[in-house]
C-alpha positions as CSV (number, residue, x, y, z in Angstrom):
1,M,195.3,-19.6,133.7
2,K,197.0,-16.5,132.4
3,V,194.9,-13.7,130.8
4,P,195.0,-14.2,127.0
5,L,196.7,-11.4,125.1
6,L,194.7,-11.9,121.9
7,A,191.6,-9.8,121.1
8,C,188.6,-11.3,119.4
9,V,189.5,-9.5,116.2
10,E,192.8,-11.3,116.2
11,V,191.2,-14.6,116.7
12,V,189.0,-14.0,113.7
13,E,192.1,-13.3,111.6
14,L,194.0,-16.3,112.8
15,V,191.4,-19.0,113.1
16,T,192.0,-20.5,109.7
17,D,195.7,-20.6,110.1
18,W,195.1,-22.3,113.5
19,M,192.9,-24.9,111.8
20,E,195.6,-25.6,109.3
21,G,198.3,-25.9,112.0
22,A,200.1,-22.9,110.7
23,L,200.6,-21.0,114.0
24,D,203.7,-21.3,116.2
25,D,203.2,-22.9,119.6
26,D,202.9,-19.7,121.6
27,L,200.3,-18.2,119.3
28,R,198.4,-21.5,119.0
29,T,198.3,-21.7,122.8
30,E,197.1,-18.1,123.2
31,L,194.4,-18.7,120.6
32,E,193.2,-21.9,122.3
33,E,193.1,-20.2,125.7
34,H,191.1,-17.4,124.3
35,L,188.6,-19.9,122.8
36,V,188.2,-21.6,126.2
37,I,187.0,-18.3,127.8
38,C,185.3,-16.5,124.9
39,A,182.0,-18.1,123.9
40,D,181.6,-15.8,120.9
41,C,185.0,-16.8,119.4
42,S,184.5,-20.4,120.2
43,T,181.1,-20.3,118.3
44,F,182.8,-18.5,115.4
45,A,185.6,-21.1,115.2
46,R,183.1,-23.9,115.2
47,Q,181.1,-22.2,112.5
48,V,184.3,-21.8,110.4
49,R,185.3,-25.5,110.9
50,L,181.7,-26.7,109.9
51,T,181.8,-24.4,106.8
52,R,185.2,-25.7,105.8
53,E,184.1,-29.3,106.3
54,S,180.8,-28.8,104.4
55,L,182.6,-27.1,101.4
56,A,185.3,-29.8,101.4
57,S,182.6,-32.4,101.1
58,L,181.3,-30.8,97.9
59,G,184.3,-31.8,95.9
60,P,185.9,-29.7,93.0
61,G,183.7,-28.0,90.5
62,E,180.4,-28.3,92.5
63,V,180.3,-24.8,93.7
64,P,179.5,-22.4,90.8
65,V,182.4,-20.0,90.1
66,A,180.1,-16.9,90.4
67,L,178.8,-18.0,93.8
68,R,182.3,-18.9,95.1
69,D,183.6,-15.5,94.0
70,R,180.6,-13.7,95.6
71,L,181.1,-15.6,99.0
72,L,184.8,-14.8,99.0
73,A,184.1,-11.1,98.4
74,L,181.5,-11.0,101.2
75,Y,183.5,-12.9,103.8
76,P,185.9,-10.0,104.8
77,Q,182.9,-7.6,105.0
78,W,181.0,-10.1,107.2
79,T,183.9,-10.6,109.6
80,R,184.3,-6.8,110.1
81,Q,180.5,-6.4,110.7
82,E,179.5,-9.6,112.4
83,G,182.6,-11.2,113.8
84,P,183.2,-11.7,117.6
């Protein structure tokens, strides 16, 4: 296996696009190879997937707007401080 070129911070930035199938084949392959060897990023990706699935199951209008806005505002800060 070749050494992945992506750093953990890049994986954090790309994981949502990856889940949505929005990455080109080369970048997708690099990200997936990184996830195989990096336990922290693999855990992060799993957490993002579970969060997305949980939120999708709520349906529209069930998350109060103020809470949604607060979470969206905190997410970038959390990824800078706590991300892999």
